[in-house]
N, C-alpha and C positions, 0 to 999 in steps of 0.2 A: 692345824685343825684343833678345834676345841674338844672333840671327843663327845661321847654321849652325855657325860655328866656336866661338862662345860656348856653344852647346848641346852640342857635342862635348866641349869643355873641362869643362863641368859634369858630363856623363855619365861621363867618364873619372875625374874627381876623386871622384865619388860611389862609385866602386869602393873607395876608401880608407876609407869610412865604417865598415867592419867591423874596421879595425885596432884593436887593444886600446887605443891611446893616443888615438884620435880620438873626441871627444864630439860634434862637429858639423862639417859642411861647409857653408859659405855661399858662394854665388857671385852675381855680377852681371856679365853679359857676360864679359869676360876678367879680372875681378878675383875673387880667391878668398881665403877665410880658412878654415884647418883648425884647429879648436880642440883643443888637447891637454889631456886631463883625467886626473886620478888615478883617479877612479871613473867608469867608463863608464855604468853603470846610473843613478847619481844625477847624472851630469854634474858631479861635484864637481871644481873645479880643483885643481891642485897648489899647495902653499904657495909663495908667491912666492920665498922664500929658496932653494928648490931650483933655480930658474933653468932649468927644463926647456926653455923656448923658446930660450934662448941656447945651451944644449947642442945642441939640434936644429939651430939655425942654423949653428953651427960644423961639425957633421957634414955638413950640406948643402954648405957651401963646400968642405970637404975632398973631397967626392965630385962636384964639378963642377956644383953647382946653387946659384944665388943665390935665397934665400928669406928674407924679412924675418921677424923675430920681434917681435911686439907683445905683450909678456908671454908667454903661452903660445899666442897666436894666430899661426899660421904663414901668412904672406901671400904670395900669388903675383900678379904682374901682368905676364904675358908681352906681347911686342910684338903689336900688332894684326894684323901680317902673318904670324903663326905658322901653321905647317901642322899637320895631324893627326899626322904622324909626329913632329914636334917636341913636341907635347902628350903623345904616348905616351912619349917619352923623359923628359919632365919628371915624369910620373906614376910612372914606373919609379924615377927618382931620389928622388922624395919617399918612396915606399914603402921604399926602401933606407935612407934617412935616418931614417925613423920606426922601422924595425927596429933600426938601430944605436943610436938614442936609447933605446929600450926596454931594450936590453942594458946600456947605460952607466948608466942611472938605477936599474936593478935590482941592479947589482953593488955 
């Protein structure tokens, strides 16, 4: 079972599922992967040479968020003692990084 904080983490991350870049949100407790895709409807990934995950990771770091990129899967694993307020802050920073990534790859 995810427990109450894991469920809160999942629910807050699911709010990002509507972002134009997000093809899938997967969570297990306090582990999460948000898959970035070129075509949302077909869930078609970006060509690997576009390095969208690495672009997103750099924008995360520039904006105060550590998020791993495994190809175009953006991975979060916050500490087990995280609070709801800290989860809210993470989700806000993820949304900002995804918005900035969309602008950068579209330009």
